[in-house]
C-alpha positions as CSV (number, residue, x, y, z in Angstrom):
1,M,-30.6,-5.1,-49.1
2,A,-33.1,-6.6,-46.7
3,E,-33.5,-5.5,-43.1
4,F,-31.7,-7.7,-40.5
5,D,-34.4,-10.0,-39.1
6,R,-33.1,-10.1,-35.5
7,K,-36.1,-12.1,-34.3
8,S,-35.5,-14.9,-36.8
9,F,-31.7,-14.8,-36.3
10,F,-31.9,-15.1,-32.5
11,Y,-34.6,-17.8,-32.7
12,T,-32.3,-19.9,-34.9
13,L,-29.3,-19.1,-32.9
14,N,-31.0,-20.1,-29.6
15,S,-32.5,-23.2,-31.1
16,E,-29.2,-24.4,-32.6
17,L,-27.2,-23.6,-29.5
18,A,-29.8,-25.4,-27.3
19,K,-29.2,-28.5,-29.5
20,A,-25.5,-28.2,-28.7
21,I,-25.5,-27.3,-25.0
22,G,-29.0,-27.7,-23.7
23,P,-31.5,-25.4,-22.0
24,L,-29.0,-22.8,-20.8
25,A,-28.5,-21.6,-24.4
26,P,-30.7,-18.4,-24.1
27,A,-28.9,-17.3,-20.9
28,L,-25.5,-17.9,-22.6
29,V,-26.6,-15.9,-25.7
30,S,-27.7,-13.0,-23.4
31,E,-24.4,-13.2,-21.6
32,K,-22.3,-13.0,-24.8
33,I,-24.4,-10.2,-26.2
34,S,-23.7,-8.2,-23.0
35,Q,-20.0,-9.0,-23.2
36,L,-20.0,-7.4,-26.7
37,G,-21.6,-4.3,-25.1
38,K,-24.8,-4.7,-27.1
39,K,-28.5,-5.6,-26.6
40,E,-30.5,-8.1,-28.5
41,S,-33.1,-5.5,-29.5
42,N,-30.6,-3.5,-31.5
43,F,-27.8,-6.1,-32.1
44,P,-26.0,-5.1,-35.3
45,K,-25.9,-7.7,-38.1
46,E,-22.2,-6.9,-38.6
47,M,-21.5,-8.5,-35.3
48,A,-23.5,-11.7,-35.9
49,A,-20.6,-13.8,-37.0
50,Q,-18.6,-12.6,-34.0
51,L,-21.4,-13.7,-31.7
52,V,-21.6,-17.1,-33.3
53,E,-17.8,-17.5,-32.9
54,L,-18.0,-16.5,-29.2
55,L,-20.8,-19.0,-28.6
56,S,-18.9,-21.7,-30.4
57,T,-16.1,-21.5,-27.9
58,E,-18.6,-22.6,-25.2
59,I,-19.3,-26.0,-26.9
60,D,-16.9,-28.6,-25.5
61,E,-17.3,-31.3,-28.2
62,E,-15.7,-30.4,-31.5
63,A,-18.1,-32.3,-33.7
64,I,-21.1,-30.5,-32.0
65,E,-19.3,-27.1,-32.4
66,I,-18.8,-27.7,-36.1
67,Q,-22.5,-28.7,-36.4
68,F,-23.6,-25.5,-34.7
69,Q,-21.4,-23.4,-36.9
70,S,-22.6,-25.2,-40.0
71,A,-26.2,-24.6,-39.1
72,L,-25.6,-20.9,-38.8
73,L,-23.4,-20.5,-41.8
74,D,-26.2,-20.1,-44.3
75,I,-27.8,-17.5,-42.2
76,L,-24.6,-15.6,-41.8
77,I,-23.9,-15.7,-45.5
78,N,-27.3,-14.3,-46.3
79,L,-27.3,-11.4,-43.8
């Protein structure tokens, strides 16, 4: 099984979240990682779906939330 590519995961996560909520996306990602008691540098792949779900709850518009989740679904499936 391939190593969890955190850099790629977080790049895509931040990019897709920025499309959904704007330039505050990286700050929100950092906040949610901290809430989970983790750090980006050693974030476990087993918690990636949980992080995506937490971030999804911050998106007010349902259609945009679904778009965000869909964009990350392929990545989560292939972790």
